[in-house]
N, CA, C and O of each residue as an XYZ file, in Angstrom:
696
protein
N      28.557    -59.461    -12.287
C      27.616    -58.537    -12.872
C      26.585    -58.091    -11.840
O      26.241    -56.912    -11.760
N      26.091    -59.061    -11.040
C      25.110    -58.710    -10.012
C      25.696    -57.740     -8.992
O      25.039    -56.802     -8.539
N      26.933    -57.993     -8.653
C      27.599    -57.136     -7.666
C      27.707    -55.700     -8.189
O      27.493    -54.748     -7.439
N      28.035    -55.547     -9.456
C      28.124    -54.229    -10.071
C      26.759    -53.550    -10.061
O      26.668    -52.350     -9.805
N      25.706    -54.299    -10.335
C      24.359    -53.744    -10.311
C      24.002    -53.231     -8.918
O      23.428    -52.150     -8.790
N      24.334    -53.986     -7.879
C      24.065    -53.558     -6.499
C      24.860    -52.300     -6.146
O      24.335    -51.414     -5.472
N      26.092    -52.209     -6.582
C      26.908    -51.024     -6.318
C      26.274    -49.798     -6.970
O      26.236    -48.729     -6.362
N      25.785    -49.935     -8.179
C      25.142    -48.827     -8.874
C      23.852    -48.417     -8.164
O      23.608    -47.225     -7.976
N      23.036    -49.369     -7.774
C      21.782    -49.065     -7.081
C      22.045    -48.357     -5.759
O      21.412    -47.345     -5.459
N      22.974    -48.882     -4.969
C      23.300    -48.263     -3.679
C      23.845    -46.856     -3.893
O      23.508    -45.947     -3.135
N      24.669    -46.662     -4.900
C      25.212    -45.331     -5.188
C      24.113    -44.342     -5.541
O      24.133    -43.200     -5.083
N      23.154    -44.773     -6.353
C      22.043    -43.899     -6.707
C      21.193    -43.558     -5.506
O      20.760    -42.415     -5.360
N      20.947    -44.520     -4.648
C      20.148    -44.259     -3.452
C      20.843    -43.284     -2.506
O      20.195    -42.421     -1.915
N      22.132    -43.417     -2.367
C      22.872    -42.530     -1.462
C      22.982    -41.120     -2.015
O      23.150    -40.177     -1.241
N      22.895    -40.947     -3.316
C      23.023    -39.628     -3.936
C      21.695    -38.894     -4.022
O      21.663    -37.732     -4.425
N      20.611    -39.538     -3.656
C      19.309    -38.889     -3.772
C      19.174    -37.756     -2.769
O      19.885    -37.724     -1.765
N      18.252    -36.814     -3.039
C      18.046    -35.663     -2.180
C      16.999    -35.928     -1.109
O      16.832    -35.114     -0.201
N      16.302    -37.031     -1.193
C      15.303    -37.349     -0.193
C      15.194    -38.860     -0.060
O      15.697    -39.617     -0.890
N      14.524    -39.275      1.008
C      14.293    -40.700      1.203
C      12.903    -40.889      1.777
O      12.321    -39.967      2.348
N      12.375    -42.103      1.618
C      11.041    -42.426      2.100
C      11.183    -43.411      3.249
O      11.813    -44.459      3.103
N      10.589    -43.070      4.402
C      10.663    -43.956      5.557
C       9.656    -45.095      5.403
O       8.844    -45.098      4.478
N       9.717    -46.050      6.310
C       8.851    -47.232      6.254
C       7.372    -46.886      6.258
O       6.559    -47.620      5.696
N       7.013    -45.760      6.894
C       5.590    -45.390      6.948
C       5.136    -44.601      5.718
O       3.992    -44.151      5.663
N       6.027    -44.428      4.726
C       5.660    -43.760      3.484
C       5.917    -42.264      3.475
O       5.649    -41.608      2.468
N       6.432    -41.702      4.571
C       6.715    -40.268      4.659
C       8.022    -39.955      3.947
O       9.035    -40.621      4.161
N       7.988    -38.922      3.092
C       9.206    -38.508      2.398
C       9.949    -37.482      3.246
O       9.340    -36.549      3.770
N      11.248    -37.649      3.380
C      12.096    -36.768      4.186
C      13.212    -36.207      3.317
O      13.725    -36.883      2.426
N      13.576    -34.959      3.594
C      14.712    -34.351      2.916
C      16.005    -34.965      3.445
O      16.084    -35.378      4.602
N      17.004    -35.016      2.589
C      18.315    -35.484      3.003
C      18.919    -34.457      3.953
O      18.808    -33.255      3.708
N      19.534    -34.892      4.998
C      20.121    -34.011      5.995
C      21.287    -33.229      5.398
O      22.200    -33.808      4.811
N      21.245    -31.920      5.553
C      22.331    -31.055      5.104
C      23.067    -30.588      6.346
O      22.464    -30.022      7.257
N      24.354    -30.823      6.379
C      25.149    -30.423      7.537
C      26.157    -29.357      7.123
O      26.627    -29.351      5.985
N      26.485    -28.467      8.036
C      27.462    -27.418      7.712
C      28.861    -28.002      7.550
O      29.188    -29.049      8.110
N      29.679    -27.293      6.767
C      31.079    -27.690      6.600
C      31.859    -27.436      7.876
O      32.761    -28.189      8.243
N      31.483    -26.343      8.545
C      32.174    -25.985      9.787
C      31.217    -25.204     10.679
O      30.387    -24.436     10.191
N      31.337    -25.403     11.973
C      30.568    -24.649     12.962
C      31.572    -23.941     13.863
O      32.479    -24.564     14.414
N      31.395    -22.633     14.004
C      32.286    -21.826     14.840
C      31.490    -21.266     16.019
O      30.386    -20.755     15.832
N      32.027    -21.356     17.197
C      31.403    -20.805     18.396
C      32.164    -19.551     18.809
O      33.395    -19.532     18.786
N      31.429    -18.498     19.187
C      32.032    -17.230     19.610
C      33.120    -16.799     18.626
O      34.292    -16.669     18.982
N      32.703    -16.583     17.391
C      33.654    -16.362     16.306
C      33.445    -15.025     15.619
O      32.419    -14.367     15.789
N      34.444    -14.644     14.843
C      34.396    -13.469     13.995
C      34.521    -13.929     12.556
O      35.351    -14.782     12.241
N      33.698    -13.365     11.680
C      33.686    -13.734     10.270
C      33.777    -12.452      9.460
O      33.111    -11.470      9.789
N      34.580    -12.441      8.416
C      34.731    -11.264      7.569
C      34.009    -11.505      6.256
O      34.291    -12.471      5.548
N      33.069    -10.612      5.936
C      32.292    -10.704      4.700
C      32.761     -9.602      3.771
O      32.589     -8.420      4.071
N      33.357     -9.980      2.636
C      33.831     -8.990      1.684
C      34.868     -9.578      0.766
O      35.270    -10.733      0.905
N      35.296     -8.758     -0.180
C      36.314     -9.158     -1.133
C      37.347     -8.050     -1.238
O      37.119     -6.930     -0.781
N      38.473     -8.367     -1.838
C      39.529     -7.397     -2.029
C      38.994     -6.194     -2.799
O      38.291     -6.349     -3.797
N      39.330     -5.002     -2.333
C      38.918     -3.781     -3.007
C      37.620     -3.189     -2.496
O      37.189     -2.145     -2.986
N      36.983     -3.831     -1.520
C      35.757     -3.286     -0.944
C      35.869     -3.343      0.573
O      36.528     -4.230      1.116
N      35.230     -2.406      1.254
C      35.318     -2.427      2.717
C      34.568     -3.641      3.280
O      33.373     -3.796      3.027
N      35.248     -4.493      4.031
C      34.605     -5.694      4.557
C      33.664     -5.381      5.721
O      33.765     -4.335      6.363
N      32.752     -6.309      5.970
C      31.895     -6.255      7.140
C      32.412     -7.308      8.104
O      32.538     -8.478      7.743
N      32.711     -6.896      9.322
C      33.216     -7.793     10.347
C      32.045     -8.241     11.213
O      31.374     -7.421     11.839
N      31.808     -9.541     11.242
C      30.666    -10.104     11.954
C      31.158    -10.877     13.160
O      32.044    -11.724     13.043
N      30.584    -10.585     14.325
C      30.836    -11.354     15.543
C      29.552    -12.092     15.870
O      28.468    -11.510     15.834
N      29.674    -13.379     16.191
C      28.488    -14.176     16.427
C      28.764    -15.245     17.470
O      29.883    -15.744     17.582
N      27.730    -15.594     18.233
C      27.886    -16.668     19.212
C      28.010    -18.015     18.508
O      28.579    -18.956     19.060
N      27.470    -18.111     17.269
C      27.565    -19.359     16.501
C      27.449    -19.031     15.018
O      26.548    -18.303     14.600
N      28.367    -19.575     14.234
C      28.344    -19.422     12.785
C      28.441    -20.804     12.159
O      29.361    -21.567     12.453
N      27.482    -21.120     11.293
C      27.515    -22.358     10.524
C      27.788    -21.990      9.077
O      27.067    -21.180      8.494
N      28.830    -22.582      8.489
C      29.201    -22.280      7.108
C      28.879    -23.468      6.202
O      29.258    -24.604      6.484
N      28.167    -23.178      5.105
C      27.783    -24.176      4.107
C      28.406    -23.741      2.782
O      27.808    -22.947      2.056
N      29.582    -24.240      2.456
C      30.310    -23.766      1.277
C      29.621    -24.136     -0.030
O      29.679    -23.356     -0.981
N      28.971    -25.295     -0.115
C      28.296    -25.681     -1.356
C      27.139    -24.751     -1.689
O      26.823    -24.543     -2.861
N      26.505    -24.189     -0.662
C      25.365    -23.292     -0.851
C      25.747    -21.821     -0.766
O      24.876    -20.960     -0.895
N      27.035    -21.505     -0.550
C      27.487    -20.124     -0.345
C      26.641    -19.455      0.731
O      26.088    -18.375      0.522
N      26.547    -20.110      1.883
C      25.628    -19.655      2.920
C      26.304    -19.747      4.285
O      27.080    -20.661      4.566
N      25.977    -18.763      5.119
C      26.399    -18.766      6.521
C      25.164    -18.478      7.369
O      24.394    -17.568      7.063
N      24.980    -19.247      8.424
C      23.881    -19.059      9.357
C      24.506    -18.613     10.679
O      25.438    -19.245     11.176
N      23.987    -17.520     11.245
C      24.557    -17.020     12.498
C      23.487    -16.893     13.577
O      22.292    -16.820     13.290
N      23.944    -16.869     14.810
C      23.089    -16.620     15.967
C      23.711    -15.485     16.770
O      24.934    -15.373     16.861
N      22.859    -14.643     17.350
C      23.302    -13.541     18.213
C      24.507    -12.816     17.608
O      25.626    -12.912     18.113
N      24.252    -12.090     16.515
C      25.355    -11.456     15.815
C      25.344     -9.946     15.969
O      24.310     -9.319     16.202
N      26.532     -9.395     15.831
C      26.712     -7.960     15.677
C      27.708     -7.788     14.536
O      28.530     -8.671     14.290
N      27.637     -6.665     13.846
C      28.549     -6.457     12.728
C      28.918     -4.995     12.640
O      28.226     -4.116     13.154
N      30.042     -4.762     11.964
C      30.565     -3.408     11.842
C      31.311     -3.291     10.512
O      31.922     -4.253     10.045
N      31.253     -2.099      9.909
C      31.999     -1.810      8.692
C      32.624     -0.432      8.851
O      31.980      0.497      9.340
N      33.875     -0.304      8.439
C      34.596      0.964      8.555
C      34.676      1.649      7.191
O      34.679      0.984      6.155
N      34.740      2.988      7.198
C      34.942      3.722      5.949
C      36.443      3.801      5.657
O      37.249      3.245      6.403
N      36.814      4.479      4.592
C      38.223      4.567      4.179
C      39.087      5.300      5.196
O      40.303      5.111      5.225
N      38.467      6.144      6.041
C      39.212      6.881      7.066
C      39.361      6.091      8.362
O      39.947      6.584      9.326
N      38.832      4.866      8.391
C      38.926      4.033      9.583
C      37.849      4.312     10.620
O      37.913      3.794     11.735
N      36.862      5.123     10.267
C      35.762      5.424     11.177
C      34.619      4.446     10.930
O      34.479      3.917      9.827
N      33.808      4.206     11.946
C      32.680      3.291     11.805
C      31.673      3.894     10.838
O      31.143      4.979     11.078
N      31.415      3.196      9.762
C      30.441      3.626      8.760
C      29.080      3.006      9.031
O      28.049      3.673      8.942
N      29.093      1.708      9.366
C      27.866      0.942      9.494
C      28.027     -0.046     10.643
O      29.075     -0.671     10.803
N      26.965     -0.176     11.442
C      26.997     -1.185     12.504
C      25.580     -1.687     12.737
O      24.602     -0.978     12.497
N      25.493     -2.919     13.207
C      24.178     -3.482     13.426
C      24.217     -4.733     14.271
O      25.277     -5.206     14.681
N      23.012     -5.262     14.523
C      22.898     -6.486     15.316
C      21.561     -7.144     15.004
O      20.643     -6.506     14.489
N      21.467     -8.439     15.328
C      20.239     -9.208     15.145
C      20.350    -10.486     15.964
O      21.439    -10.891     16.371
N      19.201    -11.112     16.197
C      19.193    -12.388     16.910
C      19.782    -13.503     16.059
O      20.444    -14.403     16.578
N      19.540    -13.443     14.742
C      20.058    -14.461     13.830
C      20.128    -13.896     12.420
O      19.564    -12.842     12.125
N      20.831    -14.618     11.557
C      20.904    -14.198     10.159
C      21.200    -15.386      9.259
O      21.709    -16.420      9.691
N      20.863    -15.198      7.997
C      21.294    -16.103      6.934
C      21.981    -15.226      5.907
O      21.384    -14.280      5.393
N      23.222    -15.533      5.609
C      24.037    -14.688      4.744
C      24.408    -15.454      3.482
O      24.924    -16.570      3.555
N      24.144    -14.855      2.328
C      24.625    -15.402      1.068
C      26.049    -14.879      0.913
O      26.243    -13.690      0.657
N      27.037    -15.738      1.063
C      28.432    -15.306      1.066
C      28.932    -14.920     -0.321
O      29.998    -14.319     -0.447
N      28.177    -15.258     -1.358
C      28.560    -14.876     -2.715
C      27.989    -13.510     -3.085
O      28.727    -12.639     -3.545
N      26.679    -13.311     -2.889
C      26.052    -12.026     -3.226
C      26.154    -11.012     -2.085
O      25.896     -9.825     -2.282
N      26.526    -11.478     -0.904
C      26.672    -10.654      0.301
C      25.354    -10.032      0.758
O      25.330     -8.923      1.291
N      24.262    -10.759      0.542
C      22.951    -10.345      1.029
C      22.731    -11.008      2.380
O      22.875    -12.222      2.525
N      22.380    -10.191      3.364
C      22.164    -10.669      4.721
C      20.678    -10.585      5.057
O      20.079     -9.513      4.973
N      20.085    -11.715      5.436
C      18.707    -11.714      5.930
C      18.813    -11.736      7.448
O      19.206    -12.740      8.042
N      18.461    -10.624      8.062
C      18.587    -10.450      9.503
C      17.227    -10.664     10.153
O      16.218    -10.147      9.675
N      17.201    -11.427     11.243
C      15.947    -11.744     11.929
C      16.049    -11.463     13.423
O      17.078    -11.715     14.050
N      14.965    -10.938     13.976
C      14.833    -10.756     15.419
C      15.614     -9.588     15.984
O      16.845     -9.585     15.958
N      14.904     -8.600     16.492
C      15.534     -7.428     17.129
C      16.634     -6.824     16.264
O      17.741     -6.568     16.738
N      16.318     -6.600     14.997
C      17.308     -6.085     14.052
C      17.526     -4.597     14.286
O      16.581     -3.826     14.449
N      18.778     -4.224     14.298
C      19.175     -2.824     14.426
C      20.301     -2.583     13.436
O      21.284     -3.324     13.414
N      20.159     -1.535     12.605
C      21.163     -1.195     11.611
C      21.350      0.315     11.639
O      20.391      1.065     11.451
N      22.569      0.761     11.869
C      22.867      2.194     11.936
C      23.909      2.550     10.882
O      24.977      1.941     10.822
N      23.595      3.528     10.063
C      24.517      4.053      9.072
C      24.984      5.394      9.633
O      24.248      6.379      9.578
N      26.192      5.435     10.166
C      26.660      6.565     10.971
C      26.933      7.835     10.177
O      26.757      8.931     10.709
N      27.355      7.725      8.924
C      27.679      8.923      8.144
C      26.447      9.799      7.916
O      26.547     11.026      7.927
N      25.284      9.172      7.708
C      24.059      9.942      7.485
C      23.223     10.063      8.755
O      22.263     10.832      8.791
N      23.575      9.319      9.786
C      22.816      9.368     11.032
C      21.506      8.594     10.974
O      20.607      8.849     11.775
N      21.381      7.651     10.040
C      20.152      6.870      9.907
C      20.245      5.594     10.739
O      21.229      4.859     10.654
N      19.208      5.334     11.549
C      19.138      4.122     12.350
C      17.828      3.411     12.029
O      16.761      4.025     12.043
N      17.913      2.115     11.741
C      16.752      1.315     11.344
C      16.560      0.193     12.355
O      17.514     -0.495     12.717
N      15.320      0.012     12.809
C      14.972     -1.107     13.692
C      13.839     -1.884     13.037
O      12.896     -1.290     12.514
N      13.930     -3.230     13.065
C      12.906     -4.063     12.431
C      12.930     -5.460     13.051
O      13.869     -5.835     13.752
N      11.869     -6.217     12.771
C      11.846     -7.617     13.181
C      12.651     -8.464     12.198
O      13.384     -9.367     12.600
N      12.509     -8.167     10.919
C      13.222     -8.869      9.849
C      13.638     -7.845      8.812
O      12.886     -6.919      8.506
N      14.841     -8.011      8.268
C      15.364     -7.028      7.324
C      16.323     -7.709      6.357
O      17.111     -8.566      6.757
N      16.258     -7.331      5.093
C      17.214     -7.804      4.084
C      18.206     -6.670      3.833
O      17.815     -5.539      3.547
N      19.487     -6.990      3.945
C      20.531     -5.999      3.723
C      21.450     -6.496      2.620
O      22.181     -7.470      2.800
N      21.408     -5.819      1.474
C      22.291     -6.113      0.353
C      23.538     -5.267      0.561
O      23.567     -4.096      0.185
N      24.562     -5.854      1.157
C      25.741     -5.082      1.535
C      26.569     -4.654      0.328
O      27.332     -3.691      0.418
N      26.436     -5.342     -0.786
C      27.177     -4.967     -1.981
C      26.627     -3.687     -2.606
O      27.387     -2.873     -3.132
N      25.300     -3.509     -2.549
C      24.652     -2.326     -3.134
C      24.171     -1.331     -2.083
O      23.597     -0.299     -2.429
N      24.395     -1.625     -0.815
C      23.959     -0.777      0.298
C      22.459     -0.497      0.259
O      22.020      0.635      0.462
N      21.675     -1.554     -0.008
C      20.222     -1.435     -0.053
C      19.596     -2.270      1.053
O      20.060     -3.366      1.365
N      18.531     -1.729      1.640
C      17.844     -2.368      2.752
C      16.363     -2.462      2.410
O      15.778     -1.502      1.910
N      15.751     -3.625      2.679
C      14.307     -3.781      2.496
C      13.732     -4.558      3.683
O      14.414     -5.387      4.285
N      12.483     -4.279      4.004
C      11.777     -4.984      5.073
C      10.284     -4.906      4.808
O       9.761     -3.836      4.496
N       9.596     -6.033      4.932
C       8.153     -6.057      4.707
C       7.367     -5.725      5.967
O       6.324     -5.075      5.893
N       7.849     -6.159      7.110
C       7.127     -5.979      8.370
C       7.280     -4.580      8.934
O       7.604     -3.635      8.215
N       7.041     -4.461     10.232
C       7.147     -3.170     10.925
C       8.593     -2.704     10.990
O       9.503     -3.472     11.302
N       8.779     -1.422     10.688
C      10.114     -0.825     10.666
C      10.042      0.552     11.304
O       9.086      1.302     11.109
N      11.075      0.863     12.069
C      11.221      2.204     12.648
C      12.529      2.779     12.128
O      13.571      2.126     12.185
N      12.467      4.014     11.617
C      13.652      4.698     11.105
C      13.795      6.020     11.831
O      12.851      6.805     11.911
N      14.984      6.257     12.358
C      15.312      7.523     12.996
C      16.470      8.126     12.201
O      17.491      7.477     11.973
N      16.287      9.386     11.783
C      17.342     10.069     11.036
C      17.286     11.555     11.361
O      16.469     11.998     12.169
N      18.156     12.311     10.727
C      18.139     13.761     10.906
C      16.827     14.364     10.406
O      16.424     15.439     10.852
N      16.155     13.665      9.471
C      14.881     14.139      8.915
C      13.709     13.945      9.869
O      12.697     14.635      9.751
N      13.833     13.020     10.806
C      12.739     12.745     11.727
C      12.714     11.302     12.169
O      13.712     10.589     12.077
N      11.546     10.878     12.655
C      11.357      9.517     13.152
C      10.073      8.980     12.537
O       9.021      9.613     12.625
N      10.165      7.803     11.911
C       9.039      7.248     11.179
C       8.875      5.768     11.485
O       9.858      5.057     11.692
N       7.628      5.305     11.512
C       7.316      3.894     11.688
C       6.315      3.503     10.621
O       5.369      4.239     10.342
N       6.532      2.324     10.019
C       5.633      1.860      8.987
C       5.987      0.471      8.512
O       6.733     -0.254      9.170
N       5.438      0.101      7.353
C       5.695     -1.206      6.752
C       6.105     -1.008      5.298
O       5.941      0.073      4.733
N       6.643     -2.080      4.697
C       7.062     -2.000      3.301
C       8.206     -1.031      3.105
O       8.123     -0.130      2.270
N       9.266     -1.206      3.860
C      10.396     -0.278      3.858
C      11.399     -0.626      2.762
O      11.670     -1.799      2.504
N      11.941      0.401      2.125
C      13.048      0.266      1.180
C      13.980      1.441      1.403
O      13.538      2.587      1.477
N      15.274      1.155      1.509
C      16.231      2.224      1.743
C      17.503      2.037      0.946
O      17.943      0.913      0.705
N      18.093      3.159      0.538
C      19.374      3.185     -0.151
C      20.346      3.929      0.765
O      20.240      5.143      0.944
N      21.287      3.192      1.339
C      22.203      3.805      2.305
C      23.209      4.739      1.639
O      23.682      5.680      2.276
N      23.543      4.503      0.379
C      24.477      5.392     -0.325
C      23.867      6.765     -0.582
O      24.547      7.786     -0.483
N      22.584      6.778     -0.912
C      21.896      8.038     -1.201
C      21.204      8.629      0.016
O      20.661      9.732     -0.045
N      21.224      7.879      1.143
C      20.516      8.291      2.365
C      19.046      8.581      2.075
O      18.486      9.570      2.547
N      18.435      7.699      1.289
C      17.015      7.864      0.978
C      16.270      6.596      1.371
O      16.819      5.494      1.336
N      15.013      6.777      1.743
C      14.202      5.634      2.128
C      12.737      5.943      1.889
O      12.333      7.101      1.778
N      11.948      4.870      1.812
C      10.510      5.025      1.605
C       9.768      3.905      2.316
O      10.337      2.856      2.618
N       8.491      4.144      2.577
C       7.599      3.165      3.186
C       6.412      2.961      2.258
O       5.976      3.896      1.586
N       5.889      1.743      2.219
C       4.629      1.502      1.508
C       3.490      2.102      2.305
O       2.524      2.620      1.745
N       3.617      2.025      3.640
C       2.591      2.570      4.527
C       3.266      3.118      5.781
O       4.025      2.409      6.440
N       2.990      4.378      6.109
C       3.540      4.987      7.321
C       2.458      5.006      8.391
O       1.368      5.534      8.174
N       2.769      4.424      9.551
C       1.834      4.386     10.669
C       1.882      5.691     11.464
O       0.853      6.249     11.846
N       3.118      6.162     11.701
C       3.289      7.453     12.366
C       4.662      7.994     12.032
O       5.578      7.254     11.673
N       4.780      9.314     12.160
C       6.046      9.932     11.851
C       6.102     11.381     12.246
O       5.073     12.042     12.385
N       7.321     11.879     12.429
C       7.551     13.256     12.794
C       8.694     13.786     11.944
O       9.786     13.220     11.952
N       8.450     14.884     11.200
C       9.500     15.540     10.442
C      10.229     16.536     11.330
O       9.616     17.234     12.137
N      11.563     16.592     11.168
C      12.346     17.608     11.858
C      12.829     18.605     10.812
O      13.367     18.225      9.773
N      12.631     19.862     11.099
C      13.043     20.908     10.165
C      14.322     21.567     10.594
O      14.808     22.472      9.915
């Protein structure tokens, strides 16, 4: 009976999400990726939709969390005619592999070639399923309409429309 009690206690301790060290500090349980890929290509998408092809110097995949972490990435998406529709790059990203939302960080560049829109930012959220882009920090957008810099950016790539909460500077092209 005692042995069974110890097995249950040890099992509960090992299943916990955190532990307390001898000095009383609480620590999170270490989460490790299922797989780490170096200099790899990853395809984000499902059958019936145009996939996004991601190249990265390092990809960490966490299947339980539906998450991929990348370093030094570039990505590309083709339209139905096989032409480049969308391309971009960033220093790093965190990708929700289920919702296909990409949080891009550091030297972010995203170009939507069909409309001629190019977006540069420090950090950017790209919902690839809905073709929506948002960024809170500084953003620069270059398009056929002109060149604009501001903060609080929201864009719809399907409609080729975008807005800023605050525009620092801009030039309209007629």
